[in-house]
C-alpha positions in Angstrom: -43.0 -226.2 120.7 -39.6 -227.6 119.9 -36.7 -226.3 122.0 -33.0 -226.9 121.9 -31.1 -226.2 125.1 -27.3 -226.1 124.9 -24.9 -226.3 127.7 -21.1 -226.7 128.3 -19.6 -223.6 126.8 -17.1 -221.5 128.6 -13.5 -220.2 128.7 -10.6 -222.6 128.3 -6.9 -222.4 127.6 -5.5 -223.5 124.3 -4.9 -227.2 124.4 -7.8 -227.8 126.8 -11.1 -229.6 126.3 -14.8 -228.8 126.5 -17.9 -230.8 126.0 -21.1 -229.3 124.7 -24.5 -230.8 125.1 -27.8 -230.0 123.3 -31.1 -231.5 124.5 -34.2 -231.4 122.3 -37.6 -231.1 123.9 -41.1 -230.7 122.7 -40.9 -233.0 119.7 -42.9 -236.2 119.5 -40.8 -237.3 116.5 -37.1 -237.9 116.8 -34.7 -235.7 114.9 -33.0 -237.2 111.9 -29.9 -235.1 111.8 -28.3 -233.2 114.7 -25.3 -231.1 114.6 -23.2 -228.2 115.7 -22.4 -225.0 113.9 -20.3 -222.0 115.0 -20.0 -218.4 114.2 -16.9 -216.3 115.1 -17.0 -212.5 115.2 -17.1 -211.1 111.6 -17.4 -214.5 110.0 -20.3 -216.5 108.6 -21.8 -219.4 110.5 -20.1 -222.7 109.5 -20.8 -226.4 110.0 -18.6 -228.0 112.6 -20.1 -231.5 112.9 -23.3 -233.4 112.1 -24.6 -236.8 113.0 -27.5 -238.8 111.6 -29.9 -240.9 113.5 -28.0 -244.0 112.4 -24.7 -242.5 113.7 -23.1 -241.4 110.5 -20.9 -238.4 111.2 -19.5 -235.5 109.2 -16.9 -233.2 110.5 -15.3 -230.1 109.2 -11.7 -230.5 108.1 -10.6 -227.9 110.6 -11.8 -230.0 113.6 -11.1 -233.6 112.4 -9.0 -235.5 114.9 -9.8 -233.0 117.7 -13.6 -233.0 117.9 -16.0 -235.9 118.3 -19.8 -235.7 117.8 -22.1 -238.3 119.4 -25.8 -238.6 120.2 -28.1 -240.3 122.6 -31.3 -241.0 120.6 -33.2 -242.1 123.7 -32.5 -238.7 125.3 -32.7 -236.7 122.0 -29.4 -235.2 122.9 -26.3 -234.5 120.9 -22.8 -233.9 122.3 -19.7 -232.3 121.0 -16.4 -233.3 122.6 -13.8 -230.7 121.8 -10.1 -231.6 122.5 -6.9 -229.8 121.7 -8.8 -226.5 121.5 -7.2 -223.7 119.6 -7.7 -219.9 119.7 -9.4 -220.1 116.3 -12.1 -222.4 117.8 -13.4 -219.3 119.6 -17.0 -218.7 118.5 -20.6 -219.0 119.5 -21.6 -222.6 119.0 -25.1 -223.4 117.9 -26.9 -226.7 118.0 -29.2 -227.6 115.1 -31.7 -230.3 114.7 -33.3 -231.4 111.4 -36.4 -233.5 111.1 -37.5 -234.9 107.7 -41.1 -235.8 108.6 -42.8 -233.7 109.6 -40.2 -231.3 108.2 -38.5 -228.9 110.5 -35.2 -227.2 111.2 -34.5 -226.0 114.7 -31.7 -224.0 116.3 -30.5 -223.5 119.8 -29.7 -220.2 121.3 -26.0 -220.6 121.1 -23.3 -221.1 123.7 -20.0 -219.1 123.8 -16.7 -221.0 123.6 -13.6 -218.9 124.2 -10.1 -220.3 123.9 -7.3 -218.2 125.3 -3.9 -218.6 123.8 
């Protein structure tokens, strides 16, 4: 059974930094695309950043220049380095892993990030 375990969320002041980690277990096949999504209260879930197995990244405009996504394929782990955090970054952050063959989409349980202004 594939599991995604997230860590690194918490409470931070505006301008501070946090690093989220997401480790994938239970999959014989590596994940093709891994990423982070977030959902703030009363809002829909939105993409924050994704990274392919080859290292190609895609970041939401709202986080470009502040967030960095990276992955360790050997560890099947994806990271999100968040700098210069703003109050509007407050949300539950979810890790997602996508595998093309055999096909599968997997989500983590979410980790809360709260930025105080």
